[in-house]
PyMOL Python script that loads the backbone (N, CA, C, O; Angstrom):
from pymol import cmd

cmd.read_pdbstr("""\
ATOM      1  N   GLY A   1      10.573 -39.454 -46.767  1.00  0.00           N
ATOM      2  CA  GLY A   1       9.651 -39.269 -45.801  1.00  0.00           C
ATOM      3  C   GLY A   1      10.500 -39.005 -44.103  1.00  0.00           C
ATOM      4  O   GLY A   1      11.644 -39.382 -43.849  1.00  0.00           O
ATOM      5  N   LEU A   2       9.798 -38.457 -43.375  1.00  0.00           N
ATOM      6  CA  LEU A   2       9.945 -37.775 -42.167  1.00  0.00           C
ATOM      7  C   LEU A   2      11.431 -38.025 -41.776  1.00  0.00           C
ATOM      8  O   LEU A   2      12.376 -37.244 -41.890  1.00  0.00           O
ATOM      9  N   CYS A   3      11.411 -39.862 -41.072  1.00  0.00           N
ATOM     10  CA  CYS A   3      12.373 -39.962 -40.763  1.00  0.00           C
ATOM     11  C   CYS A   3      14.041 -39.707 -41.439  1.00  0.00           C
ATOM     12  O   CYS A   3      15.094 -39.413 -40.872  1.00  0.00           O
ATOM     13  N   SER A   4      13.776 -39.920 -42.613  1.00  0.00           N
ATOM     14  CA  SER A   4      14.700 -39.931 -43.742  1.00  0.00           C
ATOM     15  C   SER A   4      15.316 -38.347 -43.712  1.00  0.00           C
ATOM     16  O   SER A   4      16.515 -38.081 -43.789  1.00  0.00           O
ATOM     17  N   SER A   5      14.520 -37.634 -43.617  1.00  0.00           N
ATOM     18  CA  SER A   5      14.892 -36.176 -43.602  1.00  0.00           C
ATOM     19  C   SER A   5      15.578 -35.975 -42.105  1.00  0.00           C
ATOM     20  O   SER A   5      16.516 -35.190 -41.963  1.00  0.00           O
ATOM     21  N   LEU A   6      15.032 -36.755 -40.983  1.00  0.00           N
ATOM     22  CA  LEU A   6      15.546 -36.299 -39.681  1.00  0.00           C
ATOM     23  C   LEU A   6      16.748 -37.022 -39.676  1.00  0.00           C
ATOM     24  O   LEU A   6      17.626 -36.585 -38.932  1.00  0.00           O
ATOM     25  N   LEU A   7      16.963 -37.915 -40.258  1.00  0.00           N
ATOM     26  CA  LEU A   7      18.635 -38.598 -40.240  1.00  0.00           C
ATOM     27  C   LEU A   7      19.423 -37.646 -41.098  1.00  0.00           C
ATOM     28  O   LEU A   7      20.581 -37.701 -40.684  1.00  0.00           O
ATOM     29  N   ASP A   8      19.322 -36.663 -42.261  1.00  0.00           N
ATOM     30  CA  ASP A   8      19.956 -35.627 -43.192  1.00  0.00           C
ATOM     31  C   ASP A   8      20.281 -35.040 -41.974  1.00  0.00           C
ATOM     32  O   ASP A   8      21.507 -35.055 -41.864  1.00  0.00           O
ATOM     33  N   LEU A   9      19.775 -34.560 -41.063  1.00  0.00           N
ATOM     34  CA  LEU A   9      19.918 -33.330 -40.008  1.00  0.00           C
ATOM     35  C   LEU A   9      21.397 -34.019 -39.162  1.00  0.00           C
ATOM     36  O   LEU A   9      22.120 -33.264 -38.511  1.00  0.00           O
ATOM     37  N   ALA A  10      21.592 -34.968 -39.238  1.00  0.00           N
ATOM     38  CA  ALA A  10      22.310 -35.982 -37.856  1.00  0.00           C
ATOM     39  C   ALA A  10      23.502 -35.114 -37.963  1.00  0.00           C
ATOM     40  O   ALA A  10      24.114 -34.784 -36.948  1.00  0.00           O
ATOM     41  N   PRO A  11      23.859 -34.730 -39.133  1.00  0.00           N
ATOM     42  CA  PRO A  11      25.748 -34.120 -39.015  1.00  0.00           C
ATOM     43  C   PRO A  11      25.470 -33.058 -38.460  1.00  0.00           C
ATOM     44  O   PRO A  11      26.308 -32.560 -37.708  1.00  0.00           O
ATOM     45  N   ASP A  12      24.222 -32.421 -38.674  1.00  0.00           N
ATOM     46  CA  ASP A  12      23.980 -31.209 -38.351  1.00  0.00           C
ATOM     47  C   ASP A  12      23.863 -30.814 -36.461  1.00  0.00           C
ATOM     48  O   ASP A  12      24.303 -29.781 -35.955  1.00  0.00           O
ATOM     49  N   VAL A  13      23.294 -31.727 -35.851  1.00  0.00           N
ATOM     50  CA  VAL A  13      22.302 -31.804 -34.963  1.00  0.00           C
ATOM     51  C   VAL A  13      23.355 -32.700 -33.510  1.00  0.00           C
ATOM     52  O   VAL A  13      23.604 -32.278 -32.381  1.00  0.00           O
ATOM     53  N   LEU A  14      23.654 -33.693 -34.012  1.00  0.00           N
ATOM     54  CA  LEU A  14      23.701 -34.978 -33.644  1.00  0.00           C
ATOM     55  C   LEU A  14      25.066 -34.808 -33.060  1.00  0.00           C
ATOM     56  O   LEU A  14      25.779 -34.330 -33.943  1.00  0.00           O
ATOM     57  N   GLU A  15      25.999 -35.064 -31.527  1.00  0.00           N
ATOM     58  CA  GLU A  15      27.264 -35.087 -31.225  1.00  0.00           C
ATOM     59  C   GLU A  15      27.804 -36.424 -31.505  1.00  0.00           C
ATOM     60  O   GLU A  15      26.892 -37.244 -31.606  1.00  0.00           O
ATOM     61  N   PRO A  16      29.097 -36.977 -31.681  1.00  0.00           N
ATOM     62  CA  PRO A  16      29.283 -37.696 -31.901  1.00  0.00           C
ATOM     63  C   PRO A  16      29.100 -38.922 -30.407  1.00  0.00           C
ATOM     64  O   PRO A  16      29.525 -38.776 -29.260  1.00  0.00           O
ATOM     65  N   GLY A  17      28.442 -39.891 -30.908  1.00  0.00           N
ATOM     66  CA  GLY A  17      27.841 -41.022 -29.683  1.00  0.00           C
ATOM     67  C   GLY A  17      26.753 -40.383 -29.500  1.00  0.00           C
ATOM     68  O   GLY A  17      26.485 -40.351 -28.299  1.00  0.00           O
ATOM     69  N   GLY A  18      25.885 -39.776 -30.237  1.00  0.00           N
ATOM     70  CA  GLY A  18      24.261 -39.535 -29.906  1.00  0.00           C
ATOM     71  C   GLY A  18      23.703 -40.409 -30.077  1.00  0.00           C
ATOM     72  O   GLY A  18      24.217 -41.474 -30.418  1.00  0.00           O
ATOM     73  N   THR A  19      22.171 -40.184 -29.849  1.00  0.00           N
ATOM     74  CA  THR A  19      21.310 -41.117 -30.164  1.00  0.00           C
ATOM     75  C   THR A  19      20.232 -40.903 -31.051  1.00  0.00           C
ATOM     76  O   THR A  19      19.987 -39.709 -30.876  1.00  0.00           O
ATOM     77  N   PHE A  20      19.184 -41.461 -32.164  1.00  0.00           N
ATOM     78  CA  PHE A  20      18.311 -41.562 -33.056  1.00  0.00           C
ATOM     79  C   PHE A  20      17.505 -42.207 -32.747  1.00  0.00           C
ATOM     80  O   PHE A  20      17.694 -43.392 -32.472  1.00  0.00           O
ATOM     81  N   LEU A  21      16.455 -41.682 -32.701  1.00  0.00           N
ATOM     82  CA  LEU A  21      14.546 -42.457 -32.462  1.00  0.00           C
ATOM     83  C   LEU A  21      13.453 -41.813 -33.348  1.00  0.00           C
ATOM     84  O   LEU A  21      13.055 -40.650 -33.282  1.00  0.00           O
ATOM     85  N   CYS A  22      12.956 -43.004 -34.375  1.00  0.00           N
ATOM     86  CA  CYS A  22      11.868 -42.303 -34.995  1.00  0.00           C
ATOM     87  C   CYS A  22      10.962 -43.069 -35.013  1.00  0.00           C
ATOM     88  O   CYS A  22      11.184 -44.187 -34.547  1.00  0.00           O
ATOM     89  N   LYS A  23      10.189 -42.897 -35.319  1.00  0.00           N
ATOM     90  CA  LYS A  23       8.634 -43.581 -35.683  1.00  0.00           C
ATOM     91  C   LYS A  23       8.328 -43.954 -37.159  1.00  0.00           C
ATOM     92  O   LYS A  23       8.511 -43.121 -38.047  1.00  0.00           O
ATOM     93  N   THR A  24       8.025 -44.763 -37.332  1.00  0.00           N
ATOM     94  CA  THR A  24       7.904 -45.535 -38.817  1.00  0.00           C
ATOM     95  C   THR A  24       6.990 -46.350 -38.972  1.00  0.00           C
ATOM     96  O   THR A  24       6.232 -46.533 -38.020  1.00  0.00           O
ATOM     97  N   TRP A  25       6.753 -47.201 -40.414  1.00  0.00           N
ATOM     98  CA  TRP A  25       5.578 -48.020 -40.363  1.00  0.00           C
ATOM     99  C   TRP A  25       6.819 -49.517 -40.961  1.00  0.00           C
ATOM    100  O   TRP A  25       7.595 -49.383 -41.907  1.00  0.00           O
ATOM    101  N   ALA A  26       6.718 -50.505 -40.317  1.00  0.00           N
ATOM    102  CA  ALA A  26       6.686 -51.588 -41.187  1.00  0.00           C
ATOM    103  C   ALA A  26       6.880 -51.545 -42.852  1.00  0.00           C
ATOM    104  O   ALA A  26       5.937 -51.266 -43.592  1.00  0.00           O
ATOM    105  N   GLY A  27       7.906 -51.783 -43.228  1.00  0.00           N
ATOM    106  CA  GLY A  27       7.582 -52.220 -45.154  1.00  0.00           C
ATOM    107  C   GLY A  27       9.352 -51.742 -45.359  1.00  0.00           C
ATOM    108  O   GLY A  27      10.254 -51.499 -44.557  1.00  0.00           O
ATOM    109  N   SER A  28       9.258 -51.768 -46.795  1.00  0.00           N
ATOM    110  CA  SER A  28      10.468 -51.333 -47.538  1.00  0.00           C
ATOM    111  C   SER A  28      11.179 -50.189 -47.488  1.00  0.00           C
ATOM    112  O   SER A  28      12.343 -50.062 -47.869  1.00  0.00           O
ATOM    113  N   GLN A  29      10.439 -49.297 -46.988  1.00  0.00           N
ATOM    114  CA  GLN A  29      11.139 -47.776 -46.470  1.00  0.00           C
ATOM    115  C   GLN A  29      11.961 -47.928 -45.615  1.00  0.00           C
ATOM    116  O   GLN A  29      13.121 -47.519 -45.659  1.00  0.00           O
ATOM    117  N   SER A  30      11.223 -48.803 -44.355  1.00  0.00           N
ATOM    118  CA  SER A  30      11.673 -49.273 -43.072  1.00  0.00           C
ATOM    119  C   SER A  30      12.600 -49.708 -43.151  1.00  0.00           C
ATOM    120  O   SER A  30      13.392 -49.232 -42.338  1.00  0.00           O
ATOM    121  N   LEU A  31      13.106 -50.658 -43.935  1.00  0.00           N
ATOM    122  CA  LEU A  31      13.943 -51.376 -44.422  1.00  0.00           C
ATOM    123  C   LEU A  31      15.363 -50.311 -44.577  1.00  0.00           C
ATOM    124  O   LEU A  31      16.392 -50.249 -43.906  1.00  0.00           O
ATOM    125  N   ALA A  32      14.891 -49.538 -45.771  1.00  0.00           N
ATOM    126  CA  ALA A  32      16.237 -48.574 -46.184  1.00  0.00           C
ATOM    127  C   ALA A  32      16.855 -47.919 -45.053  1.00  0.00           C
ATOM    128  O   ALA A  32      18.030 -47.950 -44.690  1.00  0.00           O
ATOM    129  N   LEU A  33      15.711 -47.230 -44.487  1.00  0.00           N
ATOM    130  CA  LEU A  33      16.449 -46.162 -43.500  1.00  0.00           C
ATOM    131  C   LEU A  33      17.013 -47.313 -42.723  1.00  0.00           C
ATOM    132  O   LEU A  33      18.188 -47.433 -43.069  1.00  0.00           O
ATOM    133  N   ARG A  34      16.708 -48.176 -41.860  1.00  0.00           N
ATOM    134  CA  ARG A  34      17.387 -48.942 -41.206  1.00  0.00           C
ATOM    135  C   ARG A  34      19.102 -49.553 -41.787  1.00  0.00           C
ATOM    136  O   ARG A  34      20.032 -49.938 -41.078  1.00  0.00           O
ATOM    137  N   LYS A  35      19.037 -49.452 -43.260  1.00  0.00           N
ATOM    138  CA  LYS A  35      20.376 -49.447 -43.646  1.00  0.00           C
ATOM    139  C   LYS A  35      21.226 -48.532 -43.646  1.00  0.00           C
ATOM    140  O   LYS A  35      22.449 -48.675 -43.623  1.00  0.00           O
ATOM    141  N   ARG A  36      20.356 -47.108 -43.682  1.00  0.00           N
ATOM    142  CA  ARG A  36      20.917 -45.643 -43.544  1.00  0.00           C
ATOM    143  C   ARG A  36      21.835 -45.585 -42.099  1.00  0.00           C
ATOM    144  O   ARG A  36      22.944 -45.075 -41.938  1.00  0.00           O
ATOM    145  N   LEU A  37      20.861 -46.381 -40.986  1.00  0.00           N
ATOM    146  CA  LEU A  37      21.530 -45.889 -39.746  1.00  0.00           C
ATOM    147  C   LEU A  37      22.268 -46.540 -39.084  1.00  0.00           C
ATOM    148  O   LEU A  37      22.819 -46.285 -38.013  1.00  0.00           O
ATOM    149  N   THR A  38      22.312 -48.170 -40.282  1.00  0.00           N
ATOM    150  CA  THR A  38      23.752 -48.893 -39.826  1.00  0.00           C
ATOM    151  C   THR A  38      24.883 -48.090 -40.429  1.00  0.00           C
ATOM    152  O   THR A  38      25.978 -48.213 -39.880  1.00  0.00           O
ATOM    153  N   GLY A  39      24.819 -47.558 -41.124  1.00  0.00           N
ATOM    154  CA  GLY A  39      25.897 -46.766 -42.077  1.00  0.00           C
ATOM    155  C   GLY A  39      26.516 -45.685 -40.851  1.00  0.00           C
ATOM    156  O   GLY A  39      27.709 -45.393 -40.939  1.00  0.00           O
ATOM    157  N   GLN A  40      25.801 -45.171 -39.858  1.00  0.00           N
ATOM    158  CA  GLN A  40      25.774 -44.079 -39.219  1.00  0.00           C
ATOM    159  C   GLN A  40      26.085 -44.224 -37.878  1.00  0.00           C
ATOM    160  O   GLN A  40      26.843 -43.522 -37.209  1.00  0.00           O
ATOM    161  N   PHE A  41      25.399 -45.251 -37.516  1.00  0.00           N
ATOM    162  CA  PHE A  41      25.438 -45.576 -35.972  1.00  0.00           C
ATOM    163  C   PHE A  41      26.043 -46.638 -35.926  1.00  0.00           C
ATOM    164  O   PHE A  41      26.327 -47.296 -36.927  1.00  0.00           O
ATOM    165  N   GLN A  42      26.406 -47.046 -34.410  1.00  0.00           N
ATOM    166  CA  GLN A  42      27.155 -48.470 -34.048  1.00  0.00           C
ATOM    167  C   GLN A  42      26.233 -49.432 -34.232  1.00  0.00           C
ATOM    168  O   GLN A  42      26.371 -50.325 -35.069  1.00  0.00           O
ATOM    169  N   ASN A  43      24.798 -49.267 -33.134  1.00  0.00           N
ATOM    170  CA  ASN A  43      23.817 -50.050 -33.074  1.00  0.00           C
ATOM    171  C   ASN A  43      22.258 -49.434 -33.415  1.00  0.00           C
ATOM    172  O   ASN A  43      21.757 -48.359 -33.083  1.00  0.00           O
ATOM    173  N   THR A  44      21.790 -50.383 -34.089  1.00  0.00           N
ATOM    174  CA  THR A  44      20.769 -49.802 -34.313  1.00  0.00           C
ATOM    175  C   THR A  44      19.323 -50.989 -33.978  1.00  0.00           C
ATOM    176  O   THR A  44      19.729 -52.149 -33.902  1.00  0.00           O
ATOM    177  N   ARG A  45      18.244 -50.887 -33.840  1.00  0.00           N
ATOM    178  CA  ARG A  45      17.278 -51.840 -33.688  1.00  0.00           C
ATOM    179  C   ARG A  45      15.932 -51.312 -33.933  1.00  0.00           C
ATOM    180  O   ARG A  45      15.653 -50.140 -33.680  1.00  0.00           O
ATOM    181  N   ALA A  46      15.360 -51.880 -34.264  1.00  0.00           N
ATOM    182  CA  ALA A  46      13.656 -52.010 -34.356  1.00  0.00           C
ATOM    183  C   ALA A  46      12.806 -52.128 -32.849  1.00  0.00           C
ATOM    184  O   ALA A  46      12.841 -53.168 -32.190  1.00  0.00           O
ATOM    185  N   VAL A  47      12.178 -51.123 -32.487  1.00  0.00           N
ATOM    186  CA  VAL A  47      11.544 -51.839 -31.544  1.00  0.00           C
ATOM    187  C   VAL A  47      10.065 -51.033 -31.488  1.00  0.00           C
ATOM    188  O   VAL A  47       9.667 -49.943 -31.899  1.00  0.00           O
ATOM    189  N   LYS A  48       9.421 -52.253 -30.695  1.00  0.00           N
ATOM    190  CA  LYS A  48       7.705 -51.981 -31.061  1.00  0.00           C
ATOM    191  C   LYS A  48       7.327 -52.038 -29.340  1.00  0.00           C
ATOM    192  O   LYS A  48       7.541 -52.970 -28.565  1.00  0.00           O
ATOM    193  N   PRO A  49       6.721 -50.757 -29.068  1.00  0.00           N
ATOM    194  CA  PRO A  49       6.227 -50.558 -28.011  1.00  0.00           C
ATOM    195  C   PRO A  49       5.364 -51.453 -27.113  1.00  0.00           C
ATOM    196  O   PRO A  49       4.613 -52.056 -27.880  1.00  0.00           O
ATOM    197  N   ARG A  50       5.120 -51.819 -25.863  1.00  0.00           N
ATOM    198  CA  ARG A  50       4.252 -53.158 -25.314  1.00  0.00           C
ATOM    199  C   ARG A  50       2.812 -52.478 -25.865  1.00  0.00           C
ATOM    200  O   ARG A  50       1.902 -53.202 -26.269  1.00  0.00           O
ATOM    201  N   ALA A  51       2.700 -50.988 -25.839  1.00  0.00           N
ATOM    202  CA  ALA A  51       1.273 -50.520 -26.011  1.00  0.00           C
ATOM    203  C   ALA A  51       1.151 -50.383 -27.180  1.00  0.00           C
ATOM    204  O   ALA A  51       0.288 -49.512 -27.280  1.00  0.00           O
ATOM    205  N   SER A  52       1.497 -50.719 -28.300  1.00  0.00           N
ATOM    206  CA  SER A  52       1.095 -50.808 -29.739  1.00  0.00           C
ATOM    207  C   SER A  52       0.752 -51.882 -30.097  1.00  0.00           C
ATOM    208  O   SER A  52       1.390 -52.927 -29.974  1.00  0.00           O
ATOM    209  N   ARG A  53      -0.733 -51.671 -30.779  1.00  0.00           N
ATOM    210  CA  ARG A  53      -1.779 -53.042 -31.019  1.00  0.00           C
ATOM    211  C   ARG A  53      -0.234 -54.028 -32.143  1.00  0.00           C
ATOM    212  O   ARG A  53       0.514 -53.671 -33.054  1.00  0.00           O
ATOM    213  N   LYS A  54      -0.459 -55.402 -31.310  1.00  0.00           N
ATOM    214  CA  LYS A  54      -0.041 -56.069 -32.345  1.00  0.00           C
ATOM    215  C   LYS A  54      -0.134 -56.239 -33.626  1.00  0.00           C
ATOM    216  O   LYS A  54       0.884 -56.389 -34.301  1.00  0.00           O
ATOM    217  N   GLU A  55      -1.803 -56.243 -34.364  1.00  0.00           N
ATOM    218  CA  GLU A  55      -1.556 -56.133 -35.745  1.00  0.00           C
ATOM    219  C   GLU A  55      -1.369 -54.299 -36.073  1.00  0.00           C
ATOM    220  O   GLU A  55      -2.095 -53.775 -36.919  1.00  0.00           O
ATOM    221  N   SER A  56      -0.527 -53.630 -35.445  1.00  0.00           N
ATOM    222  CA  SER A  56       0.059 -52.509 -35.984  1.00  0.00           C
ATOM    223  C   SER A  56       1.199 -52.153 -36.561  1.00  0.00           C
ATOM    224  O   SER A  56       2.047 -52.130 -35.669  1.00  0.00           O
ATOM    225  N   ALA A  57       1.748 -51.815 -37.752  1.00  0.00           N
ATOM    226  CA  ALA A  57       2.944 -51.936 -38.984  1.00  0.00           C
ATOM    227  C   ALA A  57       4.115 -50.587 -38.221  1.00  0.00           C
ATOM    228  O   ALA A  57       5.237 -50.199 -38.545  1.00  0.00           O
ATOM    229  N   GLU A  58       3.127 -50.184 -37.064  1.00  0.00           N
ATOM    230  CA  GLU A  58       4.294 -49.087 -36.542  1.00  0.00           C
ATOM    231  C   GLU A  58       5.624 -49.867 -35.842  1.00  0.00           C
ATOM    232  O   GLU A  58       5.641 -51.002 -35.364  1.00  0.00           O
ATOM    233  N   VAL A  59       6.677 -48.944 -35.931  1.00  0.00           N
ATOM    234  CA  VAL A  59       7.801 -49.555 -35.530  1.00  0.00           C
ATOM    235  C   VAL A  59       8.712 -48.184 -35.127  1.00  0.00           C
ATOM    236  O   VAL A  59       8.813 -47.156 -35.796  1.00  0.00           O
ATOM    237  N   TYR A  60       9.241 -48.441 -34.037  1.00  0.00           N
ATOM    238  CA  TYR A  60      10.209 -47.040 -33.593  1.00  0.00           C
ATOM    239  C   TYR A  60      11.784 -47.815 -34.022  1.00  0.00           C
ATOM    240  O   TYR A  60      12.352 -48.801 -33.552  1.00  0.00           O
ATOM    241  N   LEU A  61      12.169 -46.802 -35.192  1.00  0.00           N
ATOM    242  CA  LEU A  61      14.097 -47.153 -34.781  1.00  0.00           C
ATOM    243  C   LEU A  61      15.286 -46.641 -33.908  1.00  0.00           C
ATOM    244  O   LEU A  61      15.634 -45.461 -33.871  1.00  0.00           O
ATOM    245  N   LEU A  62      15.648 -47.270 -33.476  1.00  0.00           N
ATOM    246  CA  LEU A  62      16.481 -46.916 -32.478  1.00  0.00           C
ATOM    247  C   LEU A  62      17.749 -46.963 -32.642  1.00  0.00           C
ATOM    248  O   LEU A  62      18.188 -48.083 -32.902  1.00  0.00           O
ATOM    249  N   ALA A  63      18.882 -45.670 -32.545  1.00  0.00           N
ATOM    250  CA  ALA A  63      20.169 -45.976 -33.373  1.00  0.00           C
ATOM    251  C   ALA A  63      21.147 -45.634 -32.334  1.00  0.00           C
ATOM    252  O   ALA A  63      21.195 -44.404 -32.320  1.00  0.00           O
ATOM    253  N   THR A  64      21.738 -45.986 -31.691  1.00  0.00           N
ATOM    254  CA  THR A  64      22.859 -45.298 -30.517  1.00  0.00           C
ATOM    255  C   THR A  64      24.242 -45.092 -31.329  1.00  0.00           C
ATOM    256  O   THR A  64      24.437 -45.627 -32.420  1.00  0.00           O
ATOM    257  N   GLN A  65      25.165 -44.272 -30.688  1.00  0.00           N
ATOM    258  CA  GLN A  65      26.455 -44.294 -30.705  1.00  0.00           C
ATOM    259  C   GLN A  65      26.835 -43.994 -32.161  1.00  0.00           C
ATOM    260  O   GLN A  65      27.533 -44.653 -32.931  1.00  0.00           O
ATOM    261  N   TYR A  66      26.105 -42.666 -32.365  1.00  0.00           N
ATOM    262  CA  TYR A  66      26.509 -41.636 -33.844  1.00  0.00           C
ATOM    263  C   TYR A  66      27.622 -41.625 -33.772  1.00  0.00           C
ATOM    264  O   TYR A  66      28.328 -41.477 -32.775  1.00  0.00           O
ATOM    265  N   GLN A  67      27.958 -41.816 -35.067  1.00  0.00           N
ATOM    266  CA  GLN A  67      29.852 -42.068 -35.323  1.00  0.00           C
ATOM    267  C   GLN A  67      29.869 -40.929 -36.501  1.00  0.00           C
ATOM    268  O   GLN A  67      30.063 -41.428 -37.610  1.00  0.00           O
ATOM    269  N   ARG A  68      29.701 -39.445 -36.499  1.00  0.00           N
ATOM    270  CA  ARG A  68      30.190 -38.655 -37.607  1.00  0.00           C
ATOM    271  C   ARG A  68      31.173 -38.938 -38.532  1.00  0.00           C
ATOM    272  O   ARG A  68      32.345 -38.928 -38.156  1.00  0.00           O
ATOM    273  N   GLY A  69      30.879 -39.203 -39.745  1.00  0.00           N
ATOM    274  CA  GLY A  69      31.613 -39.392 -41.136  1.00  0.00           C
ATOM    275  C   GLY A  69      32.116 -40.702 -41.153  1.00  0.00           C
ATOM    276  O   GLY A  69      33.111 -40.912 -41.847  1.00  0.00           O
ATOM    277  N   LYS A  70      31.500 -41.830 -40.373  1.00  0.00           N
ATOM    278  CA  LYS A  70      32.040 -43.012 -40.182  1.00  0.00           C
ATOM    279  C   LYS A  70      30.400 -44.131 -40.786  1.00  0.00           C
ATOM    280  O   LYS A  70      29.247 -43.938 -40.402  1.00  0.00           O
ATOM    281  N   ASP A  71      30.777 -45.013 -41.585  1.00  0.00           N
ATOM    282  CA  ASP A  71      29.813 -45.621 -42.525  1.00  0.00           C
ATOM    283  C   ASP A  71      30.339 -47.270 -41.831  1.00  0.00           C
ATOM    284  O   ASP A  71      31.223 -47.962 -42.336  1.00  0.00           O
ATOM    285  N   PHE A  72      29.729 -47.550 -40.876  1.00  0.00           N
ATOM    286  CA  PHE A  72      29.942 -48.996 -40.961  1.00  0.00           C
ATOM    287  C   PHE A  72      29.284 -50.341 -41.814  1.00  0.00           C
ATOM    288  O   PHE A  72      29.426 -51.562 -41.740  1.00  0.00           O
ATOM    289  N   ALA A  73      28.709 -49.666 -42.422  1.00  0.00           N
ATOM    290  CA  ALA A  73      28.299 -50.688 -43.486  1.00  0.00           C
ATOM    291  C   ALA A  73      29.066 -51.067 -44.681  1.00  0.00           C
ATOM    292  O   ALA A  73      28.792 -51.866 -45.577  1.00  0.00           O
ATOM    293  N   GLU A  74      30.306 -50.153 -44.453  1.00  0.00           N
ATOM    294  CA  GLU A  74      31.364 -50.241 -45.553  1.00  0.00           C
ATOM    295  C   GLU A  74      32.460 -51.173 -44.716  1.00  0.00           C
ATOM    296  O   GLU A  74      33.205 -51.927 -45.342  1.00  0.00           O
ATOM    297  N   ASP A  75      32.490 -51.122 -43.929  1.00  0.00           N
ATOM    298  CA  ASP A  75      33.233 -52.035 -42.905  1.00  0.00           C
ATOM    299  C   ASP A  75      33.644 -53.438 -43.560  1.00  0.00           C
ATOM    300  O   ASP A  75      34.239 -54.282 -42.890  1.00  0.00           O
TER     301      ASP A  75
END
""", "prot")
cmd.dss("prot")
cmd.show_as("cartoon", "prot")
cmd.util.cbc("prot")
cmd.orient("prot")
């Protein structure tokens, strides 16, 4: 998906300590994406804006403290 493609660009565009934010929808793809984010960023979380309808599956994945070449998931 689009978020996964954007994450593929992270090594080319993000500086160490950078932030990644992407809108996606709750489900298996968002879980896989969150796992990838956990491997490249120190902090990750799913954020649902107050303006979003409660029944909506939309969610924003927020990842901070990008670490180029680091895989936290394997630590």
